[in-house]
C-alpha positions, 0 to 999 in steps of 0.5 A: 469476453464480452462487456457483460462477461467482464462485469460478471467476472469483476462482480465475482472477484469482488465477492471473493475478495470480500469473503477473504477480507471478512475472514481476515476481519474476524480473525483480527477482531478476535485478537483486537487487544493484541493488535491495538497494543501494536498500533499504539506502541509507536505513540506510547514510546514517543509520549514516554520519550517526551515525558507525556502521559501514555494513555489515549483518551475517548469521549464516547463510550462506543468509541473503543468498540468502533476503534477495534472494528476499524483496526480489525478491518485494516489488519484484516486487509493486510492479512487477506492481501495475498487472497485479494491480490490473487483475485486481482490477478484472476481478473486481469489474466484473461487479457494476458498471453498464455505464457504471461499467465504462468507468473501468477505466483510471482505476481501474488507474492510480489504484490503482497510483499510490497503491500506488507513491506510498505505497511511495515516501513511506515509502522517501523520507521516513518510513523515513529519519526512523524510522531517524535517530530509532532510531539517534540515540536509541541513540547510546551503543551500537554498531550491528550491523544484521542483514539479516533484521531490517532487511528485516522493518522495511523491508518492514513500513513500505514495504509497509504504507504502500503498502497504506494509500495504497489507502484511497480506493479501498477506501472508493470500493468500499464506496460502490459496493456501498452500505455507506458514503456521504459523509455516513456518512464525515463523521459518523464522521470523529472515529472515523476519526481515532482508527483512523488514529492506531491504524494509524499506531502499529502500522506506526510502529516508534518510539514518538515522536509526531512519527513517528506524525504523519508516518504519520498525516497522509497517511492523513488526507488520503487519508480526506478525498479518499475523502469527496470521491470517495464524494460524487461517485460517490454523486451520480452513482448517485442521478441515475441512480436518479432518471432510472430512476424517472422513466422507469419512472413 
């Protein structure tokens, strides 16, 4: 494909992804009340545990509507993630070997599962821990959470963790195009640990070490998994090159 053909293919895949995201948005917006109840559940539980009022507040009459729109976008992205990631695969597939293109179903399932698992991990475990720490730390004050501020915190943690859980796929893609391999990843493991803890510090709303470790631990596990994937994939490619060289000889 020429450069212009690549741009046209990118435009097509973005367009189809936006269609899927729009469908996911409208489906989630229809159920915005139920989705909001899911979103504010960790905060309500944390506030109730510290004997604080469990009602969120707003200052502008349009704020609740804007919140529902933004929440539907985030939920719609998770709902449409298999379709969006399928479009990503279709964009990169022309650069793969014919045998590698058959991995479309594992790719879509794995990337979708990792993205959704990251969101579930943040929502079910990491985010409640953050809220309990923050509210408990400020026990001498009366909590009056504002809906937009809470949503920003929620979206940063949940969406950020979902994206971070795509780390194995990113490294696998880099190994496909030959930028990294398993030996490179092992050799630079200490630098990877440093970068992982920096990322954990950025997405963690608190300054305590425990919460940072909670965010960093799954990233370290995913990085180790990435080394294994890069090794297996690189081994297969080396074997194909050796067979091709033998046939040529």
